TORBAKOL-951334 format. One record per residue: residue number from 1; chain; residue in one letter; x, y, z of N, C-alpha, C in turn. Coordinates in pm, whole numbers, plus 32768, in hexadecimal, padded with zeros to 4 digits. Each point is the difference from the previous one (the first is absolute). Layout:
! residues N
+-----+-----+------+-------+--------+------+--------+---------+------+-------+--------+------+
: seq : mol : type : neast : nnorth :  nup : caeast : canorth : caup : ceast : cnorth :  cup :
+-----+-----+------+-------+--------+------+--------+---------+------+-------+--------+------+
: NUM :   A :    A :     X :      Y :    Z :      X :       Y :    Z :     X :      Y :    Z :
...
+-----+-----+------+-------+--------+------+--------+---------+------+-------+--------+------+
***
This chain:
! residues 80
+-----+-----+------+-------+--------+------+--------+---------+------+-------+--------+------+
: seq : mol : type : neast : nnorth :  nup : caeast : canorth : caup : ceast : cnorth :  cup :
+-----+-----+------+-------+--------+------+--------+---------+------+-------+--------+------+
:   1 :   A :    M :  C61A :   5C53 : FE30 :   7FFD :    8047 : 7F81 :  804B :   7FB1 : 7F95 :
:   2 :   A :    V :  806F :   7FC4 : 8025 :   804E :    7FB2 : 7FA1 :  7FB1 :   7F86 : 7FD1 :
:   3 :   A :    L :  7FB6 :   7FC3 : 805B :   7FAF :    7F8D : 7FDF :  7F92 :   8027 : 7F9C :
:   4 :   A :    F :  7FC2 :   8072 : 8015 :   7F98 :    8030 : 7FA6 :  8038 :   801B : 7F75 :
:   5 :   A :    L :  8073 :   8040 : 7FF8 :   803D :    801E : 7F7F :  802B :   7F80 : 7FB9 :
:   6 :   A :    S :  802F :   7F9F : 804A :   8023 :    7F7F : 7FC5 :  7F84 :   7FBA : 7FCA :
:   7 :   A :    F :  7F93 :   8008 : 804A :   7F82 :    7FC5 : 7FD3 :  7FD1 :   8041 : 7F7D :
:   8 :   A :    I :  8007 :   8084 : 7FF9 :   7FD7 :    8048 : 7F87 :  8059 :   7FD8 : 7F8A :
:   9 :   A :    R :  8081 :   7FF6 : 8017 :   805E :    7FDA : 7F97 :  7FE0 :   7F72 : 7FCD :
:  10 :   A :    I :  7FEB :   7FA2 : 805A :   7FE1 :    7F76 : 7FD9 :  7F79 :   7FFA : 7FB8 :
:  11 :   A :    L :  7F9E :   804A : 8031 :   7F7D :    8004 : 7FC1 :  8009 :   8035 : 7F71 :
:  12 :   A :    C :  804D :   8069 : 7FEB :   8012 :    8037 : 7F7A :  8046 :   7F9D : 7FA4 :
:  13 :   A :    E :  8063 :   7FB9 : 8033 :   8046 :    7F9B : 7FB0 :  7FA2 :   7F8F : 7FD9 :
:  14 :   A :    V :  7FB2 :   7FD0 : 805F :   7FA2 :    7F93 : 7FE3 :  7F97 :   802E : 7F9B :
:  15 :   A :    L :  7FCA :   8078 : 8011 :   7F9D :    8033 : 7FA2 :  803B :   800F : 7F74 :
:  16 :   A :    T :  807E :   802A : 7FF8 :   8042 :    800B : 7F7E :  8007 :   7F78 : 7FBC :
:  17 :   A :    I :  8027 :   7F9B : 8049 :   800B :    7F79 : 7FC8 :  7F77 :   7FCC : 7FD5 :
:  18 :   A :    V :  7F9A :   8019 : 8052 :   7F79 :    7FD1 : 7FE0 :  7FCB :   8046 : 7F83 :
:  19 :   A :    I :  801B :   8081 : 7FF2 :   7FD3 :    804A : 7F89 :  8048 :   7FCB : 7F84 :
:  20 :   A :    I :  8080 :   7FE2 : 800B :   804A :    7FC8 : 7F8F :  7FC6 :   7F79 : 7FD8 :
:  21 :   A :    I :  7FE3 :   7FAB : 8062 :   7FC5 :    7F7D : 7FE3 :  7F79 :   8010 : 7FBC :
:  22 :   A :    R :  7FAF :   805D : 8031 :   7F7C :    8016 : 7FC2 :  800E :   8033 : 7F72 :
:  23 :   A :    A :  8060 :   8059 : 7FE8 :   8014 :    8034 : 7F79 :  802D :   7F91 : 7FA0 :
:  24 :   A :    I :  805C :   7FAD : 802D :   802F :    7F91 : 7FAB :  7F8F :   7F9D : 7FE8 :
:  25 :   A :    L :  7FB2 :   7FE4 : 8065 :   7F90 :    7FA3 : 7FF1 :  7F98 :   8035 : 7F9E :
:  26 :   A :    S :  7FF0 :   8083 : 7FF8 :   7F9D :    8039 : 7FA6 :  8023 :   7FE8 : 7F6D :
:  27 :   A :    W :  807D :   7FE3 : 7FE2 :   8028 :    7FE3 : 7F75 :  7FC6 :   7F7B : 7FD1 :
:  28 :   A :    F :  7FE2 :   7FA5 : 805E :   7FD2 :    7F7B : 7FDE :  7F69 :   7FF1 : 8009 :
:  29 :   A :    S :  7FB9 :   8067 : 8026 :   7F6E :    8001 : 800D :  7FCB :   7F87 : 804D :
:  30 :   A :    P :  8024 :   7FF5 : 807F :   7FCC :    7F90 : 8050 :  7F6C :   8015 : 801F :
:  31 :   A :    S :  7FBF :   7F97 : 8027 :   7F73 :    8007 : 8022 :  7FEC :   805C : 8079 :
:  32 :   A :    P :  7F9D :   8059 : 7FFA :   7FE8 :    8059 : 8074 :  7FD0 :   7FB5 : 807C :
:  33 :   A :    T :  7FD9 :   7F83 : 7FF1 :   7FD7 :    7FB2 : 8074 :  8073 :   7FB1 : 803E :
:  34 :   A :    N :  8076 :   800C : 7FC3 :   8077 :    7FBF : 8037 :  801D :   803A : 808A :
:  35 :   A :    R :  801F :   7FAA : 805F :   8015 :    802B : 808B :  8076 :   8062 : 800C :
:  36 :   A :    L :  806C :   7FE7 : 7FB6 :   8076 :    8058 : 8004 :  7FDD :   808A : 7FC9 :
:  37 :   A :    V :  7FB5 :   8003 : 7F94 :   7FD7 :    8080 : 7FC4 :  7FA7 :   804E : 8061 :
:  38 :   A :    I :  7FA8 :   7FBD : 8043 :   7FA7 :    8042 : 8061 :  8051 :   803C : 8072 :
:  39 :   A :    I :  8061 :   7FB5 : 8034 :   8053 :    8031 : 806F :  8054 :   8077 : 7FD4 :
:  40 :   A :    L :  803F :   7FF7 : 7F89 :   8053 :    806E : 7FCF :  7FAC :   807D : 7FE7 :
:  41 :   A :    T :  7F88 :   7FEE : 7FCC :   7FA7 :    8072 : 7FE9 :  7FD6 :   803F : 8084 :
:  42 :   A :    Y :  7FE1 :   7FAC : 8061 :   7FD7 :    8031 : 8084 :  8070 :   8053 : 8042 :
:  43 :   A :    I :  807C :   7FD6 : 7FED :   8071 :    8045 : 803E :  8023 :   8080 : 7FB6 :
:  44 :   A :    T :  8001 :   7FFC : 7F7B :   8034 :    8071 : 7FB3 :  7F97 :   8068 : 7FD7 :
:  45 :   A :    E :  7F84 :   7FD9 : 7FFB :   7F9A :    805E : 7FCE :  7FF3 :   8080 : 8054 :
:  46 :   A :    P :  800F :   7FFC : 8086 :   7FFA :    807F : 804B :  8070 :   8062 : 7FDA :
:  47 :   A :    I :  806B :   7FCE : 7FC7 :   806D :    8059 : 7FD5 :  7FEB :   802C : 7F70 :
:  48 :   A :    L :  7FD7 :   7FA3 : 7FAA :   7FF6 :    801D : 7F72 :  7F80 :   804C : 7FDA :
:  49 :   A :    A :  7F92 :   7FE8 : 8044 :   7F81 :    8040 : 7FDC :  8006 :   8099 : 8005 :
:  50 :   A :    P :  8036 :   803D : 806A :   8007 :    8093 : 8000 :  805B :   8036 : 7F91 :
:  51 :   A :    L :  806A :   7FB5 : 7FDF :   8058 :    802D : 7F96 :  7FBE :   7FF6 : 7F77 :
:  52 :   A :    R :  7FA8 :   7F9E : 7FEE :   7FB8 :    7FF2 : 7F81 :  7FA2 :   8075 : 7FE6 :
:  53 :   A :    R :  7FCE :   803C : 806B :   7FA9 :    8075 : 7FEE :  8050 :   8079 : 7FD1 :
:  54 :   A :    I :  8083 :   8003 : 801E :   8054 :    8072 : 7FDC :  8046 :   7FEA : 7F7B :
:  55 :   A :    I :  8032 :   7F88 : 7FEA :   8052 :    7FE2 : 7F8B :  7FA9 :   7FB9 : 7F98 :
:  56 :   A :    P :  7FF1 :   803B : 7F8B :   7FAF :    7FBD : 7F99 :  804E :   7F8D : 7FBF :
:  57 :   A :    R :  7FB5 :   7FA1 : 7FCA :   8040 :    7F92 : 7FB8 :  8033 :   8032 : 7F7A :
:  58 :   A :    A :  806F :   7FC9 : 7FD4 :   8037 :    801F : 7F7D :  7FE0 :   7F8C : 7FA3 :
:  59 :   A :    G :  7F8A :   8004 : 7FC5 :   7FD4 :    7F8F : 7FAE :  7FE1 :   7F8A : 8058 :
:  60 :   A :    M :  8049 :   7F92 : 7FEA :   7FEB :    7F88 : 8052 :  8067 :   7FF6 : 806F :
:  61 :   A :    I :  8056 :   8063 : 800D :   806B :    7FFC : 8064 :  7FD5 :   804E : 807C :
:  62 :   A :    D :  800C :   7FBF : 8072 :   7FDF :    803D : 8080 :  8082 :   8021 : 8048 :
:  63 :   A :    F :  801C :   8080 : 8012 :   807C :    802A : 8040 :  7FF6 :   800C : 8097 :
:  64 :   A :    T :  7F8B :   7FE7 : 8039 :   7FF1 :    8011 : 8091 :  805A :   7FA3 : 8052 :
:  65 :   A :    P :  801A :   7F83 : 7FD8 :   805D :    7FB0 : 8050 :  808C :   803D : 8003 :
:  66 :   A :    L :  802B :   8035 : 7F8E :   8084 :    8040 : 7FFA :  8007 :   8079 : 805C :
:  67 :   A :    V :  7F99 :   8053 : 7FFD :   7FFC :    8077 : 8055 :  7FFA :   7FD7 : 8093 :
:  68 :   A :    A :  7FB3 :   7F9A : 801F :   7FF7 :    7FD1 : 808C :  8087 :   7FCE : 8030 :
:  69 :   A :    I :  8047 :   7FB6 : 7FAD :   8084 :    7FCD : 8026 :  8061 :   8074 : 8016 :
:  70 :   A :    I :  7FFD :   8062 : 7FA8 :   8058 :    8075 : 8010 :  7FE0 :   8049 : 8082 :
:  71 :   A :    L :  7F80 :   8012 : 801F :   7FDA :    8044 : 807C :  802B :   7FB0 : 807C :
:  72 :   A :    L :  7FEF :   7F7D : 7FFC :   8029 :    7FAD : 8072 :  8098 :   8005 : 8013 :
:  73 :   A :    Q :  804A :   7FFB : 7F92 :   8091 :    8008 : 800A :  802D :   808B : 802F :
:  74 :   A :    L :  7FB7 :   8066 : 7FDB :   801E :    8087 : 8030 :  7FEA :   800A : 8097 :
:  75 :   A :    I :  7F97 :   7FC3 : 8031 :   7FE6 :    7FFD : 8091 :  8073 :   7FBA : 8048 :
:  76 :   A :    I :  802C :   7F8F : 7FCA :   8070 :    7FB8 : 803D :  807D :   8056 : 8000 :
:  77 :   A :    Y :  8019 :   8044 : 7F93 :   8078 :    8054 : 7FF5 :  7FFC :   8075 : 8062 :
:  78 :   A :    L :  7F8A :   8039 : 8015 :   7FF6 :    8076 : 8055 :  7FFC :   7FE0 : 8095 :
:  79 :   A :    L :  7FEA :   7F80 : 8023 :   8003 :    7FDC : 808E :  808F :   800B : 8036 :
:  80 :   A :    P :  800C :   8033 : 807A :   8087 :    800E : 8036 :  8040 :   7F79 : 8022 :
+-----+-----+------+-------+--------+------+--------+---------+------+-------+--------+------+
***
């Protein structure tokens, strides 16, 4: 059980870092065919896509990465 909880904690930390990297990269508008962008999208889209259906965009600002990071950090905090 401890191993499973440690795995979940590490997974949430890694996903948080990957979402932050993707959000920062989006400021520079890299090519969608860039290999790094494809990998980051592949990893983060299963988390961000459901949140985008719930949270509307505020103009050109997408708050879903922020909400995803808050939810991941909440999961880490609530783990024993």
